[in-house]
DRENDREN-45955 format. One record per residue (C-alpha): residue number from 1; x, y, z; residue in one letter. Coordinates in Angstrom, 3 decimals. Example, Ala and Ser with C-alpha at 12.3 -4.5 7.8 and 13.67 -1.06 7.14 Angstrom:
     n         c1         c2         c3   res
     1     12.300     -4.500      7.800     A
     2     13.670     -1.060      7.140     S
% end
This chain:
     n         c1         c2         c3   res
     1    -18.196     -5.045    -25.197     M
     2    -17.695     -2.169    -27.652     E
     3    -14.726     -1.044    -25.625     F
     4    -12.833     -4.320    -26.076     F
     5    -13.762     -4.532    -29.767     K
     6    -12.161     -1.119    -30.173     L
     7     -9.090     -2.296    -28.290     M
     8     -8.687     -5.277    -30.594     K
     9     -8.806     -3.074    -33.679     R
    10     -6.318     -0.618    -32.176     G
    11     -8.109      2.323    -33.760     E
    12     -7.607      6.009    -33.144     V
    13    -10.085      6.930    -30.431     V
    14     -9.405     10.621    -29.809     S
    15     -9.338     13.850    -31.714     Q
    16     -7.910     15.885    -28.820     N
    17     -4.785     17.441    -30.313     K
    18     -2.965     18.163    -27.040     S
    19     -3.181     14.550    -25.789     N
    20     -4.273     12.724    -28.903     E
    21     -4.511      8.962    -28.511     V
    22     -2.980      6.823    -31.229     A
    23     -4.142      3.386    -30.054     Y
    24     -5.109      1.226    -27.095     V
    25     -4.031     -2.351    -26.387     R
    26     -4.843     -4.868    -23.707     R
    27     -2.321     -5.595    -20.983     G
    28     -2.005     -7.430    -17.658     T
    29     -0.413     -6.546    -14.351     D
    30      0.894     -9.340    -12.154     Y
    31      0.928     -8.773     -8.385     V
    32      1.718    -10.971     -5.383     E
    33      0.055    -10.507     -2.014     T
    34      1.144    -11.328      1.520     L
    35     -1.554    -13.110      3.502     G
    36     -2.231    -16.674      4.586     S
    37     -5.163    -17.105      2.212     G
    38     -3.816    -15.256     -0.794     S
    39     -0.064    -15.533     -1.117     A
    40     -0.195    -16.474     -4.785     S
    41     -0.098    -14.184     -7.802     G
    42     -3.067    -12.187     -9.032     K
    43     -3.694    -10.691    -12.447     K
    44     -5.127     -7.215    -12.946     I
    45     -6.511     -6.150    -16.309     A
    46     -4.790     -3.114    -17.796     T
    47     -4.876     -1.116    -20.991     V
    48     -1.864      0.325    -22.794     W
    49     -2.652      3.714    -24.288     V
    50     -0.271      5.360    -26.734     A
    51     -0.378      9.042    -27.609     T
    52      0.515     10.526    -30.980     K
    53      3.881     11.676    -29.656     D
    54      4.848      8.029    -29.007     G
    55      4.459      7.922    -25.227     R
    56      2.836      4.790    -23.784     R
    57      0.914      4.479    -20.515     Y
    58     -0.402      1.342    -18.777     E
    59     -3.664      1.951    -16.931     I
    60     -5.529     -0.614    -14.770     P
    61     -9.214     -1.095    -15.610     V
    62    -12.267     -3.021    -14.516     D
    63    -12.353     -5.809    -17.126     P
    64    -16.168     -5.889    -17.077     K
    65    -16.670     -2.215    -17.869     T
    66    -13.367     -1.042    -19.331     G
    67    -13.471      1.909    -16.933     R
    68    -10.790      3.022    -14.481     V
    69    -11.929      2.464    -10.865     P
    70    -11.352      5.386     -8.498     E
    71     -8.987      3.227     -6.452     E
    72     -6.497      3.359     -9.331     Y
    73     -6.827      7.143     -9.602     L
    74     -5.881      7.360     -5.915     F
    75     -3.054      4.897     -6.567     S
    76     -1.625      7.082     -9.329     R
    77     -1.992     10.221     -7.219     F
    78     -0.175      8.683     -4.228     L
    79      2.635      7.213     -6.349     S
    80      4.931     10.235     -6.167     V
    81      7.575      8.773     -8.498     H
    82      5.038      8.540    -11.320     Q
    83      2.787     11.052    -13.035     G
    84      5.296     13.850    -13.557     S
    85      6.262     14.934    -17.062     R
    86      9.735     16.059    -15.945     N
    87     10.378     12.855    -13.992     G
    88     10.681     14.658    -10.659     K
    89      9.134     13.371     -7.447     E
    90      5.766     14.940     -6.708     R
    91      4.511     16.088     -3.304     N
    92      1.117     14.777     -2.213     V
    93      0.439     17.359      0.482     L
    94      1.261     20.333     -1.722     I
    95     -0.815     18.938     -4.605     D
    96     -3.915     18.219     -2.532     I
    97     -3.628     21.522     -0.670     G
    98     -3.420     23.736     -3.748     K
    99     -5.995     24.315     -6.484     D
   100     -4.958     23.632    -10.061     A
   101     -6.311     25.857    -12.826     E
   102     -8.046     22.921    -14.503     T
   103    -10.458     20.583    -12.702     L
   104    -11.734     17.363    -14.298     H
   105    -15.105     15.855    -13.466     D
   106    -15.245     12.053    -13.332     I
   107    -17.798     10.930    -15.943     P
   108    -20.681      8.647    -14.998     A
   109    -19.295      5.126    -14.659     G
   110    -15.722      6.384    -14.536     G
   111    -13.066      7.361    -17.084     F
   112    -12.169      5.095    -19.954     T
   113     -8.356      4.894    -20.281     P
   114     -8.410      7.045    -23.409     Q
   115    -10.609      9.690    -21.745     Q
   116     -8.164      9.788    -18.843     L
   117     -5.203     10.285    -21.177     I
   118     -7.111     13.035    -22.996     E
   119     -7.350     15.018    -19.753     T
   120     -3.555     14.932    -19.391     G
   121     -3.938     14.180    -15.651     W
   122     -2.421     10.684    -15.759     W
   123      0.666     12.029    -17.527     Q
   124      1.019     15.113    -15.294     G
   125     -0.883     14.556    -12.052     V
   126      0.266     17.844    -10.518     N
   127     -0.819     19.903    -13.559     E
   128     -4.587     19.545    -13.024     S
   129     -7.047     18.100    -10.494     D
   130     -9.768     15.451    -10.535     I
   131    -12.831     16.148     -8.387     V
   132    -12.682     14.049     -5.220     G
   133     -9.192     12.689     -5.914     I
   134     -6.682     15.538     -5.622     D
   135     -8.652     18.780     -5.594     D
   136     -8.823     20.765     -2.359     T
   137    -12.328     19.420     -1.805     G
   138    -10.787     15.948     -1.526     A
   139     -9.382     16.985      1.845     L
   140    -12.777     15.864      3.102     A
   141    -11.546     12.333      2.316     F
   142     -7.823     12.839      2.902     A
   143     -8.176     13.148      6.658     R
   144     -5.488     13.718      9.232     E
   145     -4.588     11.170     11.899     L
   146     -6.288     13.201     14.588     E
   147     -5.055     11.095     17.526     E
   148     -1.410     11.014     16.414     A
   149      1.142     13.489     17.723     S
   150      0.912     16.884     16.059     K
   151      4.053     16.284     13.971     S
   152      2.512     13.171     12.385     A
   153     -1.126     14.158     11.921     Q
   154     -0.720     15.407      8.338     A
   155      0.653     12.010      7.229     Q
   156     -2.934     10.752      7.287     G
   157     -3.590     12.806      4.143     R
   158     -1.278     10.402      2.306     K
   159     -3.444      7.455      3.389     M
   160     -6.648      6.776      1.458     V
   161     -9.230      4.797      3.465     F
   162    -11.709      3.152      1.103     L
   163    -14.274      2.057      3.674     M
   164    -17.253      3.461      5.584     P
   165    -16.422      6.501      7.708     E
   166    -16.843      4.677     11.042     D
   167    -14.337      2.036      9.898     S
   168    -11.962      4.713      8.587     A
   169    -12.106      6.563     11.895     Q
   170    -11.304      3.336     13.773     R
   171     -8.396      2.583     11.415     A
   172     -6.916      6.076     11.813     R
   173     -7.190      5.780     15.594     S
   174     -5.417      2.396     15.643     I
   175     -2.539      3.612     13.484     L
   176     -2.125      6.723     15.640     A
   177     -1.971      4.693     18.848     K
   178      0.090      1.678     17.762     D
   179      2.776      3.443     15.673     F
   180      4.779      6.499     16.683     N
   181      5.269      9.709     14.711     A
   182      8.581      8.663     13.150     S
   183      7.100      5.386     11.911     E
   184      4.049      7.060     10.412     L
   185      6.296      9.499      8.565     K
   186      8.559      6.745      7.238     R
   187      5.519      4.719      6.164     A
   188      4.564      7.404      3.623     V
   189      7.930      9.031      3.048     R
   190      8.111      7.865     -0.568     N
   191      4.419      8.005     -1.401     G
   192      1.128      7.038      0.214     G
   193     -0.868      3.901      0.930     I
   194     -4.423      2.725      0.263     I
   195     -6.218      0.913      3.089     I
   196     -9.514     -0.642      2.101     K
   197    -12.120     -3.154      3.139     E
   198    -12.586     -5.977      0.668     G
   199    -11.727     -9.583     -0.078     N
   200     -8.172    -10.430      1.034     P
   201     -8.475    -14.023     -0.161     G
   202    -10.126    -17.123      1.197     R
   203     -9.015    -17.963      4.730     G
   204     -7.237    -14.645      5.272     S
   205     -8.203    -11.817      7.632     A
   206     -6.168     -9.315      5.627     G
   207     -3.432     -9.010      3.052     C
   208     -0.755     -6.592      1.901     Y
   209      0.193     -5.700     -1.666     V
   210      3.606     -4.027     -1.789     S
   211      5.177     -2.012     -4.590     R
   212      6.230     -4.577     -7.194     Q
   213      8.470     -4.566    -10.229     E
   214      5.972     -6.718    -12.137     T
   215      3.158     -4.171    -11.882     S
   216      2.370     -0.658    -13.078     S
   217      0.646     -0.072     -9.713     L
   218      3.173      1.598     -7.434     K
   219      1.048      2.452     -4.398     T
   220      0.954     -0.231     -1.670     P
   221     -2.479     -1.523     -0.665     V
   222     -3.779     -3.104      2.536     I
   223     -6.985     -5.127      2.147     I
   224     -8.925     -5.817      5.344     L
   225    -11.489     -8.606      5.402     G
   226    -14.899     -8.660      7.022     K
   227    -14.863     -8.098     10.799     D
   228    -11.205     -7.001     10.818     W
   229     -9.760     -6.063     14.194     D
   230     -6.845     -4.068     15.594     E
   231     -4.373     -6.889     15.150     E
   232     -5.308     -7.388     11.477     T
   233     -4.587     -3.755     10.601     L
   234     -1.418     -3.594     12.725     V
   235     -0.142     -6.823     11.136     H
   236     -0.619     -5.532      7.583     E
   237      0.749     -2.062      8.356     F
   238      3.801     -3.716      9.931     T
   239      4.323     -5.619      6.664     H
   240      4.294     -2.211      4.982     H
   241      6.915     -0.716      7.303     L
   242      9.101     -3.802      6.907     R
   243      9.052     -3.225      3.136     H
   244      9.420      0.557      2.872     V
   245     11.415      1.639      5.927     D
   246     15.070      1.411      4.910     E
   247     16.195      2.440      8.411     T
   248     15.155     -1.014      9.625     R
   249     17.528     -3.962      9.439     G
   250     17.998     -7.588     10.455     G
   251     14.846     -9.303     11.678     L
   252     12.777     -6.108     11.480     T
   253     13.246     -5.675      7.698     R
   254     11.616     -7.990      5.161     T
   255     13.806    -10.935      4.052     P
   256     12.067    -10.847      0.653     L
   257     14.069     -9.509     -2.270     K
   258     13.615     -5.853     -3.207     L
   259     15.134     -4.189     -6.253     N
   260     17.020     -0.874     -6.262     A
   261     13.720      1.031     -6.512     A
   262     12.390     -0.678     -3.375     G
   263      9.980     -2.829     -5.381     E
   264      9.384     -6.439     -4.462     R
   265     10.980     -8.971     -6.788     V
   266      8.615    -11.644     -8.108     S
   267      8.589    -15.111     -6.535     M
   268      9.735    -16.282     -9.952     R
   269     13.154    -14.892     -9.000     G
   270     13.594    -17.527     -6.265     Y
   271     13.774    -21.257     -5.924     S
   272     10.519    -22.509     -4.415     Q
   273     12.243    -23.522     -1.190     R
   274     13.989    -20.175     -0.756     E
   275     10.803    -18.215     -1.409     F
   276      8.745    -20.271      1.053     N
   277     11.450    -19.947      3.707     S
   278     11.511    -16.162      3.283     A
   279      7.707    -15.975      3.493     I
   280      7.731    -18.056      6.696     N
   281     10.174    -15.595      8.268     L
   282      8.338    -12.525      6.961     E
   283      5.026    -13.675      8.377     E
   284      6.433    -14.909     11.700     A
   285      8.374    -11.697     12.364     A
   286      5.324     -9.620     11.407     T
   287      3.054    -11.592     13.753     V
   288      5.582    -11.136     16.565     A
   289      5.852     -7.383     16.026     E
   290      2.093     -6.944     15.884     S
   291      1.825     -8.682     19.268     L
   292      4.304     -6.186     20.717     V
   293      2.214     -3.243     19.464     R
   294     -1.496     -4.020     19.888     I
   295     -3.335     -2.587     22.879     Q
   296     -5.391     -5.727     23.524     E
   297     -4.899     -9.342     22.379     P
   298     -7.471    -10.693     19.946     S
   299    -10.197    -13.011     21.196     S
   300     -8.843    -15.755     18.961     G
   301     -5.374    -16.791     17.855     A
   302     -3.783    -15.451     14.682     N
   303     -4.322    -18.138     12.038     G
   304     -0.612    -18.878     11.683     Y
   305     -0.527    -20.398     15.189     Y
   306     -2.231    -23.518     13.828     A
   307      1.097    -24.161     12.046     A
   308      3.227    -24.007     15.240     T
   309      3.594    -26.701     17.896     K
   310      5.573    -25.359     20.866     V
   311      4.719    -23.322     23.976     H
   312      1.130    -24.512     24.370     G
   313     -1.315    -27.280     23.512     D
   314     -3.675    -25.155     21.418     T
   315     -3.123    -22.309     18.938     P
   316     -4.634    -19.824     21.395     Y
   317     -2.400    -21.075     24.220     D
   318      0.610    -20.486     21.983     R
   319     -0.722    -17.070     20.964     Y
   320     -1.146    -16.003     24.609     R
   321      2.348    -17.307     25.448     H
   322      3.835    -15.112     22.739     D
   323      1.883    -12.030     23.785     R
   324      3.118    -12.474     27.374     K
   325      6.673    -13.033     26.139     T
   326      6.703    -10.061     23.784     L
   327      4.634     -7.524     25.750     A
   328      4.832     -8.613     29.415     P
   329      3.903     -5.197     30.825     E
   330      2.549     -2.885     28.134     K
   331      2.596     -2.469     24.335     P
   332      5.594     -0.813     22.681     M
   333      6.181      1.282     19.562     R
   334      9.091      2.537     17.487     G
   335     12.644      1.262     17.934     R
   336     11.701     -0.155     21.330     K
   337      9.210     -2.482     19.632     A
   338     11.816     -3.487     17.052     E
   339     14.395     -4.280     19.736     R
   340     11.849     -6.299     21.691     Q
   341     11.025     -8.466     18.665     V
   342     14.693     -9.027     17.863     T
   343     15.543     -9.915     21.457     G
   344     12.592    -12.227     22.149     K
   345     11.796    -13.731     18.737     F
   346     13.550    -17.035     19.304     E
   347     11.592    -17.523     22.577     D
   348      8.253    -17.421     20.759     T
   349      6.058    -20.112     19.310     S
   350      5.569    -18.160     16.090     I
   351      9.317    -18.310     15.374     S
   352      8.739    -22.002     14.567     H
   353      6.279    -21.113     11.802     L
   354      6.612    -23.470      8.838     G
   355      3.305    -22.767      7.101     Y
   356      4.732    -22.488      3.583     Y
   357      6.241    -25.699      2.179     R
   358      8.690    -26.803      0.996     P
   359     10.918    -24.509      3.000     G
   360     12.659    -23.923      6.328     S
   361     10.677    -22.700      9.290     N
   362     11.148    -19.078     10.331     A
   363     13.684    -19.689     13.134     A
   364     15.890    -21.955     11.018     N
   365     15.863    -19.591      8.046     Y
   366     16.655    -16.651     10.334     Y
   367     19.593    -18.555     11.843     A
   368     20.785    -19.501      8.356     E
   369     20.700    -15.893      7.149     R
   370     22.490    -14.695     10.306     K
   371     25.221    -17.320      9.867     A
   372     25.752    -16.257      6.264     K
   373     25.729    -12.583      7.243     G
   374     23.164    -11.675      4.598     N
   375     20.300    -10.280      6.650     L
   376     19.086     -6.839      5.492     P
   377     21.254     -3.955      6.688     V
   378     19.676     -0.764      8.009     A
   379     20.398      2.394      6.037     V
   380     21.208      5.531      7.979     K
   381     18.264      7.908      7.586     P
   382     18.795     10.753      5.130     V
   383     16.944     13.951      5.913     R
   384     14.844     15.049      2.961     K
   385     14.453     18.668      2.029     K
   386     11.428     19.978      3.877     K
   387      8.863     19.762      1.092     A
   388      5.756     18.677      3.005     D
   389      4.604     22.223      3.583     V
   390      1.252     22.063      5.371     T
   391      1.105     25.528      6.932     A
   392     -2.001     27.286      5.760     G
   393     -3.419     24.124      4.166     V
   394     -6.954     23.585      5.403     T
   395     -9.956     21.557      4.334     G
   396    -11.490     22.971      1.218     G
   397    -15.015     22.948     -0.198     P
   398    -16.405     19.871     -1.906     V
   399    -18.119     19.387     -5.271     G
   400    -19.431     22.457     -7.077     A
   401    -17.930     24.856     -4.526     E
   402    -14.492     23.323     -5.037     A
   403    -14.602     24.098     -8.753     S
   404    -15.629     27.731     -8.374     K
   405    -13.548     30.108    -10.538     N
   406    -11.727     27.199    -12.133     R
   407    -11.968     25.577    -15.557     R
   408    -14.040     22.394    -15.269     L
   409    -13.636     19.727    -17.931     T
   410    -15.926     16.827    -18.712     K
   411    -14.723     13.697    -20.499     A
   412    -15.892     13.251    -24.078     R
   413    -18.017     10.215    -24.796     R
% end
């Protein structure tokens, strides 16, 4: 309660001269999720903190405590286009594999926004480390995708799994088996992703939160519900690839609007009918691609099959028809999976998805976009300078050992 009283008054809350805070103000992030039970907007409490030099930073908080949850520290760390004083893109693998001179301990209960600004870490993530977030000891959490090909294993360090270790191990194994090395690299080419267990919304097995222009949070998040299975994770990760992989086009790229920075444009930028039509196509194409990739069909039909009516009398009949149509012999990955979805989509039951109303079903909207010639166009891949240097980077010590011979800071009360 004291925290929000202080916010209302807008008082000076810091005496730290190097990162002195001038005031704090309440704010709100607005995000939209993809998922059958939670496709509407959600609000996230934030705090605007201004420093004496006039810079302003928006930081998400837990509204009950006023503290910054660790999830948002990971989000800032993985958002490589933020958190650099010179505006340059940061490199996650170099940062997490190299000790900074200054190490910050997370205070009991978490940082307040002003404490976080006082450390200077939020403003310059690569200038110092936070214990367990981006110090070398955090490599214990930033694990490689052990079962992926050698060229893709390190990409797992750009994926934060906020779940019990047995679940995290299962998730890493699924991603390594159902997506090839090129896809895993493109998935985190412009930053990382958080994959967590939680509440994806009533009636939904999982959901995906993309990078959005309406939010200060720039790291995509996958939320997996209770008892999630292979198909749930593959479905949500496919949503992610459809949003971030510019080398995809046509049916395999999201029909939702993205701005020049690759951020999703709010549903407020559409007519209701156009938005619902685009969501129908996005979900149907994602379901189809997940059926091409998974090793084994689920024991029950994906929930969207209740909204289709062809190729079977029951949702599970229609689900099994589509699996047989899309993966008649064995699962596929990479461009082969994309070509299979494009070639067989109109033969599936899920292509008739019309879950979101008012709006066209997926097949009709796809045909409409093709006729108009305004489906997404694939961008020829541009080879980045080789910055993900992992040679010599190994797991480091955790906790007290990680901070040995380094300056450890503790947040002021």
